[in-house]
N, C-alpha and C positions, 0 to 999 in steps of 0.2 A: 023295205020290200024288196023281195027279189025282182031281179031284171028277167030272168029265165026260169022257166018251166023244167019240171023233171024230164018231161017228153023231148023237151029241146038238147036237154043234156045227154038223153038216152040215142039220140040220133047220130051223136058223133063217137061215142065210145059204149063198146060192147061191154055190159057188167051184170051180174046176176045180183048186185045189191038192190033191194028192194027200196021203195019209194021212201020212206021214212030215214032211209040210211044216205040216199041222193039227196035228199032236202036237206040234212045235215053238213053235208060236202060244199051245196049252195051256200048254206048259211055262214060257212067258212070262206069261202070266195068272196061274201059280200063284205067279211072284213078286211080284206086284201083290196078291195076296190076302191075302198075310202082313201088310198094313197092316190087314185086317180081323180077324185073329185078335184075341180077347179084347174083342171090341165088342159081344158078348152076340147076336150073331146066329145065327140057327138053321141046321142044317144044309142043310137045303134051300135056306134064302135062300145060303146061302154056294157051292153048287152053283151055284144060277142066277145068281149074280151072276158067276161064273166062266164061265160058258158064255157070257153076253152081253161080257164081257170080252175072251173069246177073240175072239168075232164082229166086235168093234170094230176089236182089232189087225189081222185079217185085212182089214177094210174100209177101215182107214187105211194100209193100206201095201201091199197086192197088188192085192185087187180095190177099188178106190175107190167110194163111190157117187156116181153122177151128181147134180148140182142142177139144172144145166141140160143140154139137148139140143139140136142144131137138126137140120137135114137137108139142105137147099139148098148152104148154105157150110160144112156138117160142123165144129158144133164142139161141146163138151164144156165144162162148169164142173163141178170135182167139190166136195162137200162134205170137210169135214176139212182144213183146214189146220192147218197144225202146231202153231201157236201155239192153236189150239182146245182140245186136250186130249180128255176124254172128252167135253165136248161137241158134238164135230168129228162123230160118225156117231151115227145111231139106235140103234146097239148100244151105244154107251158112255152116251146119255141114259138107255136103258132099266136097265145097271146101275146109276146112278147112284140113280135112282129104287127099286130092290131095296134099296138100301142102306140101310136107314131109322137106321143109325148114324150117315150124313150124314157119313161120313170121307171117300169118295168125292167128294162135294159139294165139301168143302174144296180137295181137289186137283185137280178137274175141270178146270180152267183155268189151271192152272201151265204154264211151261213151262221147259226149261232152256235158258240163253242161255251162249256161249262167249264169251271174250275173249281174243285173240290178243297177246301182248306181245314185239315186239322185241327182240333183246338185241343 
């Protein structure tokens, strides 16, 4: 069961995603929250971490955060490169800070790599 509501997520991230889409991001954040079960965090800490993780997932995939923007030549550079993990958005960084167990900090910059082997 989700600890956060769609409205609570919307209160920290401006997004045009509809409610059904945000709910899917909440469900994804819940999967990450399994890492924190049994780590001695309070219910309030777990709720806030889930809220910020949800916003991180939205910001890193759907509504990316700008790092630099231009005008005349119209350019934009985004934060949150795929290999930066939770540190890639301010929302992920906040989730790391809220996790006093240190669990998220240990996985924050890890990425997954795939290797294709031809047969």
